[in-house]
PDB file of the backbone (N, CA, C, O) and the ligand in Angstrom, with CONECT records:
HET     ZN  A 101       1
ATOM      1  N   UNK A   1     136.653 105.209 169.277  1.00  0.00           N
ATOM      2  CA  UNK A   1     136.084 105.842 170.406  1.00  0.00           C
ATOM      3  C   UNK A   1     136.635 107.127 170.588  1.00  0.00           C
ATOM      4  O   UNK A   1     137.849 107.328 170.597  1.00  0.00           O
ATOM      5  N   UNK A   2     135.736 108.045 170.740  1.00  0.00           N
ATOM      6  CA  UNK A   2     136.178 109.459 170.812  1.00  0.00           C
ATOM      7  C   UNK A   2     136.633 109.728 172.184  1.00  0.00           C
ATOM      8  O   UNK A   2     136.018 109.307 173.164  1.00  0.00           O
ATOM      9  N   UNK A   3     137.718 110.435 172.258  1.00  0.00           N
ATOM     10  CA  UNK A   3     138.116 111.020 173.658  1.00  0.00           C
ATOM     11  C   UNK A   3     137.199 111.888 174.295  1.00  0.00           C
ATOM     12  O   UNK A   3     136.639 112.741 173.606  1.00  0.00           O
ATOM     13  N   UNK A   4     136.956 111.803 175.522  1.00  0.00           N
ATOM     14  CA  UNK A   4     136.106 112.857 176.260  1.00  0.00           C
ATOM     15  C   UNK A   4     136.885 113.987 176.798  1.00  0.00           C
ATOM     16  O   UNK A   4     137.746 113.800 177.658  1.00  0.00           O
ATOM     17  N   UNK A   5     136.636 115.061 176.360  1.00  0.00           N
ATOM     18  CA  UNK A   5     137.356 116.398 176.783  1.00  0.00           C
ATOM     19  C   UNK A   5     136.630 117.078 177.970  1.00  0.00           C
ATOM     20  O   UNK A   5     135.503 117.513 177.730  1.00  0.00           O
ATOM     21  N   UNK A   6     137.060 117.205 179.049  1.00  0.00           N
ATOM     22  CA  UNK A   6     136.339 117.870 180.243  1.00  0.00           C
ATOM     23  C   UNK A   6     136.133 119.212 179.819  1.00  0.00           C
ATOM     24  O   UNK A   6     136.903 119.837 179.091  1.00  0.00           O
ATOM     25  N   UNK A   7     134.922 119.691 180.365  1.00  0.00           N
ATOM     26  CA  UNK A   7     134.565 121.138 180.230  1.00  0.00           C
ATOM     27  C   UNK A   7     135.408 121.911 180.951  1.00  0.00           C
ATOM     28  O   UNK A   7     135.762 121.471 182.044  1.00  0.00           O
ATOM     29  N   UNK A   8     135.873 123.121 180.535  1.00  0.00           N
ATOM     30  CA  UNK A   8     136.623 124.113 181.253  1.00  0.00           C
ATOM     31  C   UNK A   8     135.700 124.949 182.054  1.00  0.00           C
ATOM     32  O   UNK A   8     134.890 125.740 181.570  1.00  0.00           O
ATOM     33  N   UNK A   9     135.902 124.686 183.481  1.00  0.00           N
ATOM     34  CA  UNK A   9     135.054 125.517 184.321  1.00  0.00           C
ATOM     35  C   UNK A   9     135.186 127.015 184.275  1.00  0.00           C
ATOM     36  O   UNK A   9     134.284 127.787 184.602  1.00  0.00           O
ATOM     37  N   UNK A  10     136.572 127.425 183.774  1.00  0.00           N
ATOM     38  CA  UNK A  10     136.944 128.803 183.807  1.00  0.00           C
ATOM     39  C   UNK A  10     136.732 129.408 182.347  1.00  0.00           C
ATOM     40  O   UNK A  10     137.201 130.526 182.134  1.00  0.00           O
ATOM     41  N   UNK A  11     136.109 128.793 181.410  1.00  0.00           N
ATOM     42  CA  UNK A  11     135.939 129.226 180.048  1.00  0.00           C
ATOM     43  C   UNK A  11     135.675 130.759 179.880  1.00  0.00           C
ATOM     44  O   UNK A  11     136.165 131.433 178.973  1.00  0.00           O
ATOM     45  N   UNK A  12     134.910 131.196 180.783  1.00  0.00           N
ATOM     46  CA  UNK A  12     134.716 132.641 180.598  1.00  0.00           C
ATOM     47  C   UNK A  12     135.445 133.709 181.387  1.00  0.00           C
ATOM     48  O   UNK A  12     135.027 134.860 181.512  1.00  0.00           O
ATOM     49  N   UNK A  13     136.624 133.214 181.935  1.00  0.00           N
ATOM     50  CA  UNK A  13     137.307 134.019 182.693  1.00  0.00           C
ATOM     51  C   UNK A  13     138.779 134.125 182.214  1.00  0.00           C
ATOM     52  O   UNK A  13     139.662 134.565 182.950  1.00  0.00           O
ATOM     53  N   UNK A  14     139.004 133.691 180.919  1.00  0.00           N
ATOM     54  CA  UNK A  14     140.313 134.024 180.481  1.00  0.00           C
ATOM     55  C   UNK A  14     140.304 134.688 178.991  1.00  0.00           C
ATOM     56  O   UNK A  14     139.335 134.606 178.236  1.00  0.00           O
ATOM     57  N   UNK A  15     141.479 135.333 178.686  1.00  0.00           N
ATOM     58  CA  UNK A  15     141.625 136.076 177.535  1.00  0.00           C
ATOM     59  C   UNK A  15     142.528 135.179 176.550  1.00  0.00           C
ATOM     60  O   UNK A  15     143.014 134.142 177.001  1.00  0.00           O
ATOM     61  N   UNK A  16     142.746 135.525 175.316  1.00  0.00           N
ATOM     62  CA  UNK A  16     143.525 134.683 174.415  1.00  0.00           C
ATOM     63  C   UNK A  16     144.985 135.273 174.578  1.00  0.00           C
ATOM     64  O   UNK A  16     145.143 136.376 175.100  1.00  0.00           O
ATOM     65  N   UNK A  17     145.970 134.572 174.154  1.00  0.00           N
ATOM     66  CA  UNK A  17     147.376 134.939 174.347  1.00  0.00           C
ATOM     67  C   UNK A  17     147.762 136.167 173.784  1.00  0.00           C
ATOM     68  O   UNK A  17     148.882 136.587 174.073  1.00  0.00           O
ATOM     69  N   UNK A  18     146.989 136.869 172.978  1.00  0.00           N
ATOM     70  CA  UNK A  18     147.376 138.382 172.468  1.00  0.00           C
ATOM     71  C   UNK A  18     147.276 139.130 173.722  1.00  0.00           C
ATOM     72  O   UNK A  18     147.867 140.208 173.653  1.00  0.00           O
ATOM     73  N   UNK A  19     146.711 138.895 174.849  1.00  0.00           N
ATOM     74  CA  UNK A  19     146.775 139.712 175.980  1.00  0.00           C
ATOM     75  C   UNK A  19     148.201 139.916 176.516  1.00  0.00           C
ATOM     76  O   UNK A  19     148.494 140.858 177.252  1.00  0.00           O
ATOM     77  N   UNK A  20     149.042 139.010 176.120  1.00  0.00           N
ATOM     78  CA  UNK A  20     150.430 138.991 176.689  1.00  0.00           C
ATOM     79  C   UNK A  20     151.261 139.884 175.730  1.00  0.00           C
ATOM     80  O   UNK A  20     152.399 140.207 176.073  1.00  0.00           O
ATOM     81  N   UNK A  21     150.758 140.291 174.570  1.00  0.00           N
ATOM     82  CA  UNK A  21     151.608 141.043 173.781  1.00  0.00           C
ATOM     83  C   UNK A  21     152.295 142.377 174.329  1.00  0.00           C
ATOM     84  O   UNK A  21     153.490 142.631 174.175  1.00  0.00           O
ATOM     85  N   UNK A  22     151.348 143.218 175.009  1.00  0.00           N
ATOM     86  CA  UNK A  22     151.799 144.426 175.689  1.00  0.00           C
ATOM     87  C   UNK A  22     152.818 144.166 176.866  1.00  0.00           C
ATOM     88  O   UNK A  22     153.902 144.747 176.913  1.00  0.00           O
ATOM     89  N   UNK A  23     152.432 143.326 177.740  1.00  0.00           N
ATOM     90  CA  UNK A  23     153.362 143.049 178.962  1.00  0.00           C
ATOM     91  C   UNK A  23     154.658 142.472 178.412  1.00  0.00           C
ATOM     92  O   UNK A  23     155.727 142.997 178.725  1.00  0.00           O
ATOM     93  N   UNK A  24     154.609 141.286 177.507  1.00  0.00           N
ATOM     94  CA  UNK A  24     156.025 141.012 177.030  1.00  0.00           C
ATOM     95  C   UNK A  24     156.799 141.798 176.190  1.00  0.00           C
ATOM     96  O   UNK A  24     157.984 141.520 176.003  1.00  0.00           O
ATOM     97  N   UNK A  25     156.214 142.837 175.614  1.00  0.00           N
ATOM     98  CA  UNK A  25     156.952 143.648 174.630  1.00  0.00           C
ATOM     99  C   UNK A  25     157.962 144.569 175.518  1.00  0.00           C
ATOM    100  O   UNK A  25     158.848 145.250 175.002  1.00  0.00           O
ATOM    101  N   UNK A  26     157.715 144.504 176.917  1.00  0.00           N
ATOM    102  CA  UNK A  26     158.814 145.172 177.722  1.00  0.00           C
ATOM    103  C   UNK A  26     160.026 144.275 177.923  1.00  0.00           C
ATOM    104  O   UNK A  26     161.086 144.799 178.268  1.00  0.00           O
ATOM    105  N   UNK A  27     159.954 143.084 177.751  1.00  0.00           N
ATOM    106  CA  UNK A  27     161.033 142.169 177.960  1.00  0.00           C
ATOM    107  C   UNK A  27     161.690 141.683 176.708  1.00  0.00           C
ATOM    108  O   UNK A  27     162.885 141.397 176.788  1.00  0.00           O
ATOM    109  N   UNK A  28     161.059 141.546 175.532  1.00  0.00           N
ATOM    110  CA  UNK A  28     161.580 140.976 174.266  1.00  0.00           C
ATOM    111  C   UNK A  28     161.399 142.026 173.165  1.00  0.00           C
ATOM    112  O   UNK A  28     160.446 142.801 173.092  1.00  0.00           O
ATOM    113  N   UNK A  29     162.493 141.950 172.266  1.00  0.00           N
ATOM    114  CA  UNK A  29     162.517 142.844 171.101  1.00  0.00           C
ATOM    115  C   UNK A  29     161.532 142.366 170.007  1.00  0.00           C
ATOM    116  O   UNK A  29     161.165 143.148 169.130  1.00  0.00           O
ATOM    117  N   UNK A  30     161.095 141.056 170.057  1.00  0.00           N
ATOM    118  CA  UNK A  30     160.266 140.501 169.035  1.00  0.00           C
ATOM    119  C   UNK A  30     158.845 140.274 169.649  1.00  0.00           C
ATOM    120  O   UNK A  30     158.722 140.290 170.874  1.00  0.00           O
ATOM    121  N   UNK A  31     157.742 140.057 168.810  1.00  0.00           N
ATOM    122  CA  UNK A  31     156.414 139.884 169.181  1.00  0.00           C
ATOM    123  C   UNK A  31     156.317 138.378 169.506  1.00  0.00           C
ATOM    124  O   UNK A  31     156.155 137.548 168.612  1.00  0.00           O
ATOM    125  N   UNK A  32     156.435 138.003 170.986  1.00  0.00           N
ATOM    126  CA  UNK A  32     156.356 136.777 171.313  1.00  0.00           C
ATOM    127  C   UNK A  32     155.050 136.081 171.083  1.00  0.00           C
ATOM    128  O   UNK A  32     155.044 134.851 171.040  1.00  0.00           O
ATOM    129  N   UNK A  33     153.925 136.774 170.928  1.00  0.00           N
ATOM    130  CA  UNK A  33     152.743 136.184 170.682  1.00  0.00           C
ATOM    131  C   UNK A  33     152.674 135.419 169.311  1.00  0.00           C
ATOM    132  O   UNK A  33     151.784 134.595 169.102  1.00  0.00           O
ATOM    133  N   UNK A  34     153.591 135.702 168.435  1.00  0.00           N
ATOM    134  CA  UNK A  34     153.680 135.034 167.213  1.00  0.00           C
ATOM    135  C   UNK A  34     154.542 133.836 167.253  1.00  0.00           C
ATOM    136  O   UNK A  34     154.543 133.077 166.284  1.00  0.00           O
ATOM    137  N   UNK A  35     155.287 133.595 168.303  1.00  0.00           N
ATOM    138  CA  UNK A  35     156.228 132.468 168.588  1.00  0.00           C
ATOM    139  C   UNK A  35     155.314 131.424 168.664  1.00  0.00           C
ATOM    140  O   UNK A  35     154.104 131.644 168.723  1.00  0.00           O
ATOM    141  N   UNK A  36     155.881 130.089 168.666  1.00  0.00           N
ATOM    142  CA  UNK A  36     155.128 128.745 168.775  1.00  0.00           C
ATOM    143  C   UNK A  36     155.895 128.099 169.978  1.00  0.00           C
ATOM    144  O   UNK A  36     157.080 127.766 169.976  1.00  0.00           O
ATOM    145  N   UNK A  37     154.966 127.979 171.039  1.00  0.00           N
ATOM    146  CA  UNK A  37     155.483 127.124 172.215  1.00  0.00           C
ATOM    147  C   UNK A  37     155.089 125.676 172.223  1.00  0.00           C
ATOM    148  O   UNK A  37     154.094 125.266 171.627  1.00  0.00           O
ATOM    149  N   UNK A  38     155.949 124.869 172.960  1.00  0.00           N
ATOM    150  CA  UNK A  38     155.525 123.497 173.158  1.00  0.00           C
ATOM    151  C   UNK A  38     155.207 123.293 174.507  1.00  0.00           C
ATOM    152  O   UNK A  38     156.029 123.628 175.361  1.00  0.00           O
ATOM    153  N   UNK A  39     154.068 122.761 174.845  1.00  0.00           N
ATOM    154  CA  UNK A  39     153.626 122.641 176.282  1.00  0.00           C
ATOM    155  C   UNK A  39     154.414 121.483 176.981  1.00  0.00           C
ATOM    156  O   UNK A  39     154.569 120.409 176.399  1.00  0.00           O
ATOM    157  N   UNK A  40     154.875 121.695 178.146  1.00  0.00           N
ATOM    158  CA  UNK A  40     155.791 120.818 178.724  1.00  0.00           C
ATOM    159  C   UNK A  40     154.804 119.665 179.435  1.00  0.00           C
ATOM    160  O   UNK A  40     155.264 118.582 179.798  1.00  0.00           O
ATOM    161  N   UNK A  41     153.543 119.986 179.574  1.00  0.00           N
ATOM    162  CA  UNK A  41     152.863 119.022 180.192  1.00  0.00           C
ATOM    163  C   UNK A  41     152.197 118.028 179.279  1.00  0.00           C
ATOM    164  O   UNK A  41     152.089 116.867 179.671  1.00  0.00           O
ATOM    165  N   UNK A  42     151.682 118.426 177.940  1.00  0.00           N
ATOM    166  CA  UNK A  42     151.077 117.404 177.162  1.00  0.00           C
ATOM    167  C   UNK A  42     151.761 117.405 175.791  1.00  0.00           C
ATOM    168  O   UNK A  42     151.381 116.608 174.933  1.00  0.00           O
ATOM    169  N   UNK A  43     152.801 118.307 175.540  1.00  0.00           N
ATOM    170  CA  UNK A  43     153.596 118.174 174.199  1.00  0.00           C
ATOM    171  C   UNK A  43     152.863 118.860 173.132  1.00  0.00           C
ATOM    172  O   UNK A  43     153.365 118.811 172.008  1.00  0.00           O
ATOM    173  N   UNK A  44     151.722 119.515 173.298  1.00  0.00           N
ATOM    174  CA  UNK A  44     151.026 120.176 172.063  1.00  0.00           C
ATOM    175  C   UNK A  44     151.841 121.403 171.838  1.00  0.00           C
ATOM    176  O   UNK A  44     152.528 121.901 172.730  1.00  0.00           O
ATOM    177  N   UNK A  45     151.753 121.881 170.627  1.00  0.00           N
ATOM    178  CA  UNK A  45     152.327 122.928 170.096  1.00  0.00           C
ATOM    179  C   UNK A  45     151.497 123.973 169.548  1.00  0.00           C
ATOM    180  O   UNK A  45     150.520 123.568 168.917  1.00  0.00           O
ATOM    181  N   UNK A  46     151.644 125.157 169.634  1.00  0.00           N
ATOM    182  CA  UNK A  46     150.808 126.177 168.954  1.00  0.00           C
ATOM    183  C   UNK A  46     151.279 127.605 169.360  1.00  0.00           C
ATOM    184  O   UNK A  46     152.052 127.821 170.293  1.00  0.00           O
ATOM    185  N   UNK A  47     150.739 128.538 168.572  1.00  0.00           N
ATOM    186  CA  UNK A  47     151.228 129.962 168.803  1.00  0.00           C
ATOM    187  C   UNK A  47     150.964 130.523 170.302  1.00  0.00           C
ATOM    188  O   UNK A  47     149.951 130.171 170.906  1.00  0.00           O
ATOM    189  N   UNK A  48     151.767 131.276 170.795  1.00  0.00           N
ATOM    190  CA  UNK A  48     151.597 131.925 172.157  1.00  0.00           C
ATOM    191  C   UNK A  48     150.244 132.602 172.187  1.00  0.00           C
ATOM    192  O   UNK A  48     149.519 132.561 173.182  1.00  0.00           O
ATOM    193  N   UNK A  49     149.906 133.268 170.990  1.00  0.00           N
ATOM    194  CA  UNK A  49     148.516 133.932 170.905  1.00  0.00           C
ATOM    195  C   UNK A  49     147.378 132.993 171.224  1.00  0.00           C
ATOM    196  O   UNK A  49     146.322 133.528 171.561  1.00  0.00           O
ATOM    197  N   UNK A  50     147.426 131.730 171.173  1.00  0.00           N
ATOM    198  CA  UNK A  50     146.338 130.955 171.359  1.00  0.00           C
ATOM    199  C   UNK A  50     146.245 130.393 172.737  1.00  0.00           C
ATOM    200  O   UNK A  50     145.275 129.696 173.036  1.00  0.00           O
ATOM    201  N   UNK A  51     147.188 130.650 173.592  1.00  0.00           N
ATOM    202  CA  UNK A  51     147.226 130.322 174.975  1.00  0.00           C
ATOM    203  C   UNK A  51     146.156 131.026 175.738  1.00  0.00           C
ATOM    204  O   UNK A  51     145.795 132.148 175.383  1.00  0.00           O
ATOM    205  N   UNK A  52     145.659 130.460 176.712  1.00  0.00           N
ATOM    206  CA  UNK A  52     144.422 131.010 177.491  1.00  0.00           C
ATOM    207  C   UNK A  52     145.220 131.884 178.644  1.00  0.00           C
ATOM    208  O   UNK A  52     146.062 131.376 179.384  1.00  0.00           O
ATOM    209  N   UNK A  53     144.890 133.062 178.680  1.00  0.00           N
ATOM    210  CA  UNK A  53     145.594 133.970 179.708  1.00  0.00           C
ATOM    211  C   UNK A  53     144.405 134.318 180.771  1.00  0.00           C
ATOM    212  O   UNK A  53     143.274 134.685 180.454  1.00  0.00           O
ATOM    213  N   UNK A  54     144.861 134.139 182.014  1.00  0.00           N
ATOM    214  CA  UNK A  54     144.030 134.372 183.130  1.00  0.00           C
ATOM    215  C   UNK A  54     144.583 135.575 183.805  1.00  0.00           C
ATOM    216  O   UNK A  54     145.621 135.466 184.457  1.00  0.00           O
ATOM    217  N   UNK A  55     143.872 136.891 183.682  1.00  0.00           N
ATOM    218  CA  UNK A  55     144.499 137.971 184.234  1.00  0.00           C
ATOM    219  C   UNK A  55     144.326 138.282 185.667  1.00  0.00           C
ATOM    220  O   UNK A  55     144.930 139.239 186.154  1.00  0.00           O
ATOM    221  N   UNK A  56     143.524 137.521 186.394  1.00  0.00           N
ATOM    222  CA  UNK A  56     143.308 137.882 187.769  1.00  0.00           C
ATOM    223  C   UNK A  56     144.461 137.288 188.702  1.00  0.00           C
ATOM    224  O   UNK A  56     144.430 136.169 189.213  1.00  0.00           O
ATOM    225  N   UNK A  57     145.389 138.141 188.823  1.00  0.00           N
ATOM    226  CA  UNK A  57     146.524 138.136 189.397  1.00  0.00           C
ATOM    227  C   UNK A  57     146.769 137.142 190.424  1.00  0.00           C
ATOM    228  O   UNK A  57     145.949 136.255 190.663  1.00  0.00           O
ATOM    229  N   UNK A  58     148.005 137.275 191.116  1.00  0.00           N
ATOM    230  CA  UNK A  58     149.046 138.379 190.819  1.00  0.00           C
ATOM    231  C   UNK A  58     149.593 137.859 189.401  1.00  0.00           C
ATOM    232  O   UNK A  58     149.859 136.692 189.117  1.00  0.00           O
ATOM    233  N   UNK A  59     149.712 139.112 188.484  1.00  0.00           N
ATOM    234  CA  UNK A  59     150.337 138.807 187.221  1.00  0.00           C
ATOM    235  C   UNK A  59     149.281 138.102 186.239  1.00  0.00           C
ATOM    236  O   UNK A  59     148.071 138.019 186.448  1.00  0.00           O
ATOM    237  N   UNK A  60     149.933 137.644 185.200  1.00  0.00           N
ATOM    238  CA  UNK A  60     149.188 136.995 184.222  1.00  0.00           C
ATOM    239  C   UNK A  60     149.549 135.478 184.205  1.00  0.00           C
ATOM    240  O   UNK A  60     150.741 135.206 184.345  1.00  0.00           O
ATOM    241  N   UNK A  61     148.677 134.483 184.054  1.00  0.00           N
ATOM    242  CA  UNK A  61     148.949 133.115 183.901  1.00  0.00           C
ATOM    243  C   UNK A  61     148.380 132.630 182.655  1.00  0.00           C
ATOM    244  O   UNK A  61     147.178 132.741 182.413  1.00  0.00           O
ATOM    245  N   UNK A  62     149.277 132.052 181.798  1.00  0.00           N
ATOM    246  CA  UNK A  62     148.920 131.548 180.441  1.00  0.00           C
ATOM    247  C   UNK A  62     148.886 130.100 180.518  1.00  0.00           C
ATOM    248  O   UNK A  62     149.875 129.525 180.972  1.00  0.00           O
ATOM    249  N   UNK A  63     147.843 129.413 180.119  1.00  0.00           N
ATOM    250  CA  UNK A  63     147.598 128.043 180.263  1.00  0.00           C
ATOM    251  C   UNK A  63     147.324 127.376 178.702  1.00  0.00           C
ATOM    252  O   UNK A  63     146.755 127.946 177.771  1.00  0.00           O
ATOM    253  N   UNK A  64     147.815 126.205 178.706  1.00  0.00           N
ATOM    254  CA  UNK A  64     147.601 125.345 177.389  1.00  0.00           C
ATOM    255  C   UNK A  64     146.192 125.264 176.989  1.00  0.00           C
ATOM    256  O   UNK A  64     145.415 124.930 177.884  1.00  0.00           O
ATOM    257  N   UNK A  65     145.720 125.495 175.864  1.00  0.00           N
ATOM    258  CA  UNK A  65     144.415 125.301 175.556  1.00  0.00           C
ATOM    259  C   UNK A  65     143.895 123.817 175.339  1.00  0.00           C
ATOM    260  O   UNK A  65     142.708 123.544 175.159  1.00  0.00           O
ATOM    261  N   UNK A  66     144.906 122.910 175.377  1.00  0.00           N
ATOM    262  CA  UNK A  66     144.668 121.425 175.216  1.00  0.00           C
ATOM    263  C   UNK A  66     144.634 120.839 176.627  1.00  0.00           C
ATOM    264  O   UNK A  66     143.749 120.031 176.910  1.00  0.00           O
ATOM    265  N   UNK A  67     145.538 121.199 177.514  1.00  0.00           N
ATOM    266  CA  UNK A  67     145.498 120.382 178.617  1.00  0.00           C
ATOM    267  C   UNK A  67     145.251 121.188 179.916  1.00  0.00           C
ATOM    268  O   UNK A  67     145.077 120.567 180.964  1.00  0.00           O
ATOM    269  N   UNK A  68     145.228 122.529 179.900  1.00  0.00           N
ATOM    270  CA  UNK A  68     145.156 123.575 180.819  1.00  0.00           C
ATOM    271  C   UNK A  68     146.213 123.643 181.743  1.00  0.00           C
ATOM    272  O   UNK A  68     146.071 124.310 182.768  1.00  0.00           O
ATOM    273  N   UNK A  69     147.477 122.908 181.461  1.00  0.00           N
ATOM    274  CA  UNK A  69     148.657 123.251 182.085  1.00  0.00           C
ATOM    275  C   UNK A  69     149.185 124.528 181.963  1.00  0.00           C
ATOM    276  O   UNK A  69     148.992 125.166 180.929  1.00  0.00           O
ATOM    277  N   UNK A  70     149.996 125.103 183.131  1.00  0.00           N
ATOM    278  CA  UNK A  70     150.471 126.417 183.086  1.00  0.00           C
ATOM    279  C   UNK A  70     151.564 126.465 182.122  1.00  0.00           C
ATOM    280  O   UNK A  70     152.504 125.710 182.368  1.00  0.00           O
ATOM    281  N   UNK A  71     151.643 127.188 181.082  1.00  0.00           N
ATOM    282  CA  UNK A  71     152.798 127.316 180.237  1.00  0.00           C
ATOM    283  C   UNK A  71     153.711 128.469 180.751  1.00  0.00           C
ATOM    284  O   UNK A  71     154.916 128.255 180.887  1.00  0.00           O
ATOM    285  N   UNK A  72     153.191 129.643 181.030  1.00  0.00           N
ATOM    286  CA  UNK A  72     154.016 130.600 181.529  1.00  0.00           C
ATOM    287  C   UNK A  72     153.183 131.569 182.565  1.00  0.00           C
ATOM    288  O   UNK A  72     151.955 131.649 182.595  1.00  0.00           O
ATOM    289  N   UNK A  73     153.942 132.167 183.264  1.00  0.00           N
ATOM    290  CA  UNK A  73     153.431 133.194 184.266  1.00  0.00           C
ATOM    291  C   UNK A  73     154.330 134.520 184.248  1.00  0.00           C
ATOM    292  O   UNK A  73     155.557 134.439 184.312  1.00  0.00           O
ATOM    293  N   UNK A  74     153.685 135.691 184.160  1.00  0.00           N
ATOM    294  CA  UNK A  74     154.464 136.788 184.055  1.00  0.00           C
ATOM    295  C   UNK A  74     153.881 137.732 185.365  1.00  0.00           C
ATOM    296  O   UNK A  74     152.687 137.950 185.571  1.00  0.00           O
ATOM    297  N   UNK A  75     154.902 138.183 186.112  1.00  0.00           N
ATOM    298  CA  UNK A  75     154.332 139.103 187.213  1.00  0.00           C
ATOM    299  C   UNK A  75     155.259 140.320 186.962  1.00  0.00           C
ATOM    300  O   UNK A  75     156.443 140.184 186.655  1.00  0.00           O
ATOM    301  N   UNK A  76     154.670 141.470 187.107  1.00  0.00           N
ATOM    302  CA  UNK A  76     155.458 142.745 186.963  1.00  0.00           C
ATOM    303  C   UNK A  76     155.332 143.606 188.191  1.00  0.00           C
ATOM    304  O   UNK A  76     154.243 143.955 188.647  1.00  0.00           O
ATOM    305  N   UNK A  77     156.400 143.902 188.659  1.00  0.00           N
ATOM    306  CA  UNK A  77     156.483 144.864 189.866  1.00  0.00           C
ATOM    307  C   UNK A  77     156.965 146.159 189.377  1.00  0.00           C
ATOM    308  O   UNK A  77     157.146 146.367 188.178  1.00  0.00           O
ATOM    309  N   UNK A  78     157.189 147.085 190.349  1.00  0.00           N
ATOM    310  CA  UNK A  78     157.512 148.453 189.951  1.00  0.00           C
ATOM    311  C   UNK A  78     158.802 148.523 189.191  1.00  0.00           C
ATOM    312  O   UNK A  78     158.915 149.426 188.363  1.00  0.00           O
ATOM    313  N   UNK A  79     159.757 147.704 189.366  1.00  0.00           N
ATOM    314  CA  UNK A  79     161.043 147.854 188.820  1.00  0.00           C
ATOM    315  C   UNK A  79     161.559 146.453 188.302  1.00  0.00           C
ATOM    316  O   UNK A  79     162.613 146.383 187.669  1.00  0.00           O
ATOM    317  N   UNK A  80     160.861 145.440 188.558  1.00  0.00           N
ATOM    318  CA  UNK A  80     161.213 143.949 187.965  1.00  0.00           C
ATOM    319  C   UNK A  80     160.064 143.277 187.472  1.00  0.00           C
ATOM    320  O   UNK A  80     158.960 143.398 188.001  1.00  0.00           O
ATOM    321  N   UNK A  81     160.314 142.491 186.359  1.00  0.00           N
ATOM    322  CA  UNK A  81     159.434 141.616 185.913  1.00  0.00           C
ATOM    323  C   UNK A  81     159.925 140.133 186.101  1.00  0.00           C
ATOM    324  O   UNK A  81     161.095 139.853 185.841  1.00  0.00           O
ATOM    325  N   UNK A  82     159.063 139.206 186.541  1.00  0.00           N
ATOM    326  CA  UNK A  82     159.385 137.740 186.720  1.00  0.00           C
ATOM    327  C   UNK A  82     158.548 137.009 185.649  1.00  0.00           C
ATOM    328  O   UNK A  82     157.321 137.074 185.579  1.00  0.00           O
ATOM    329  N   UNK A  83     159.306 136.343 184.865  1.00  0.00           N
ATOM    330  CA  UNK A  83     158.699 135.452 183.755  1.00  0.00           C
ATOM    331  C   UNK A  83     159.207 133.993 184.060  1.00  0.00           C
ATOM    332  O   UNK A  83     160.395 133.676 184.007  1.00  0.00           O
ATOM    333  N   UNK A  84     158.198 133.157 184.379  1.00  0.00           N
ATOM    334  CA  UNK A  84     158.399 131.700 184.727  1.00  0.00           C
ATOM    335  C   UNK A  84     157.849 130.931 183.602  1.00  0.00           C
ATOM    336  O   UNK A  84     156.628 130.903 183.450  1.00  0.00           O
ATOM    337  N   UNK A  85     158.642 130.297 182.787  1.00  0.00           N
ATOM    338  CA  UNK A  85     158.379 129.496 181.552  1.00  0.00           C
ATOM    339  C   UNK A  85     158.650 128.069 181.792  1.00  0.00           C
ATOM    340  O   UNK A  85     158.960 127.415 180.796  1.00  0.00           O
ATOM    341  N   UNK A  86     158.587 127.423 183.001  1.00  0.00           N
ATOM    342  CA  UNK A  86     158.937 126.178 183.153  1.00  0.00           C
ATOM    343  C   UNK A  86     157.808 125.262 182.483  1.00  0.00           C
ATOM    344  O   UNK A  86     158.018 124.070 182.262  1.00  0.00           O
ATOM    345  N   UNK A  87     156.624 125.879 182.180  1.00  0.00           N
ATOM    346  CA  UNK A  87     155.687 124.941 181.490  1.00  0.00           C
ATOM    347  C   UNK A  87     155.794 124.839 180.028  1.00  0.00           C
ATOM    348  O   UNK A  87     154.933 124.245 179.379  1.00  0.00           O
ATOM    349  N   UNK A  88     156.897 125.438 179.441  1.00  0.00           N
ATOM    350  CA  UNK A  88     157.213 125.354 178.015  1.00  0.00           C
ATOM    351  C   UNK A  88     158.394 124.616 177.754  1.00  0.00           C
ATOM    352  O   UNK A  88     159.432 125.008 178.287  1.00  0.00           O
ATOM    353  N   UNK A  89     158.414 123.609 177.020  1.00  0.00           N
ATOM    354  CA  UNK A  89     159.665 123.045 176.624  1.00  0.00           C
ATOM    355  C   UNK A  89     160.535 123.786 175.621  1.00  0.00           C
ATOM    356  O   UNK A  89     161.745 123.576 175.536  1.00  0.00           O
ATOM    357  N   UNK A  90     159.871 124.670 174.853  1.00  0.00           N
ATOM    358  CA  UNK A  90     160.681 125.479 173.933  1.00  0.00           C
ATOM    359  C   UNK A  90     159.589 126.547 173.335  1.00  0.00           C
ATOM    360  O   UNK A  90     158.370 126.405 173.241  1.00  0.00           O
ATOM    361  N   UNK A  91     160.389 127.631 172.970  1.00  0.00           N
ATOM    362  CA  UNK A  91     159.658 128.597 172.375  1.00  0.00           C
ATOM    363  C   UNK A  91     160.442 128.997 170.902  1.00  0.00           C
ATOM    364  O   UNK A  91     161.606 129.395 170.853  1.00  0.00           O
ATOM    365  N   UNK A  92     159.708 128.839 169.924  1.00  0.00           N
ATOM    366  CA  UNK A  92     160.165 129.066 168.552  1.00  0.00           C
ATOM    367  C   UNK A  92     159.778 130.315 168.126  1.00  0.00           C
ATOM    368  O   UNK A  92     158.584 130.557 167.948  1.00  0.00           O
ATOM    369  N   UNK A  93     160.802 131.301 167.903  1.00  0.00           N
ATOM    370  CA  UNK A  93     160.517 132.650 167.653  1.00  0.00           C
ATOM    371  C   UNK A  93     160.788 132.982 166.227  1.00  0.00           C
ATOM    372  O   UNK A  93     161.950 132.889 165.830  1.00  0.00           O
ATOM    373  N   UNK A  94     159.768 133.388 165.348  1.00  0.00           N
ATOM    374  CA  UNK A  94     160.055 133.707 163.997  1.00  0.00           C
ATOM    375  C   UNK A  94     160.880 134.877 163.909  1.00  0.00           C
ATOM    376  O   UNK A  94     160.579 135.809 164.655  1.00  0.00           O
ATOM    377  N   UNK A  95     161.979 135.024 163.052  1.00  0.00           N
ATOM    378  CA  UNK A  95     162.789 136.153 162.911  1.00  0.00           C
ATOM    379  C   UNK A  95     162.647 136.757 161.643  1.00  0.00           C
ATOM    380  O   UNK A  95     162.505 136.002 160.682  1.00  0.00           O
ATOM    381  N   UNK A  96     162.661 138.164 161.432  1.00  0.00           N
ATOM    382  CA  UNK A  96     162.738 138.910 160.323  1.00  0.00           C
ATOM    383  C   UNK A  96     163.785 138.557 159.459  1.00  0.00           C
ATOM    384  O   UNK A  96     164.844 138.220 159.990  1.00  0.00           O
ATOM    385  N   UNK A  97     163.697 138.568 158.097  1.00  0.00           N
ATOM    386  CA  UNK A  97     164.870 138.382 157.323  1.00  0.00           C
ATOM    387  C   UNK A  97     165.947 139.333 157.436  1.00  0.00           C
ATOM    388  O   UNK A  97     166.973 139.186 156.771  1.00  0.00           O
TER     389      UNK A  97
HETATM  390 ZN    ZN A 101     149.340 121.046 177.334  1.00  0.00          ZN2+
END
């Protein structure tokens, strides 16, 4: 029996995780979109670049493409950035040799 996957009612309102590259480059010295995250909600893993990024603020909300759980949120103020990653069990960041 095949699993029934509910349709995403917001399918046309998100960007892919590459939309996080610019904003996260202010915080990290590596390209975080190349990192692999593990969703705290469903356990799926995949590149940050494949998260679904909802840009209609405040800030950016990145959701898991498998379960729609919030993996990370990034809000940038004039002199402070808030990064909430409680929806990620881990982030595996590839390093240069
Ligand atoms: Zn998930």
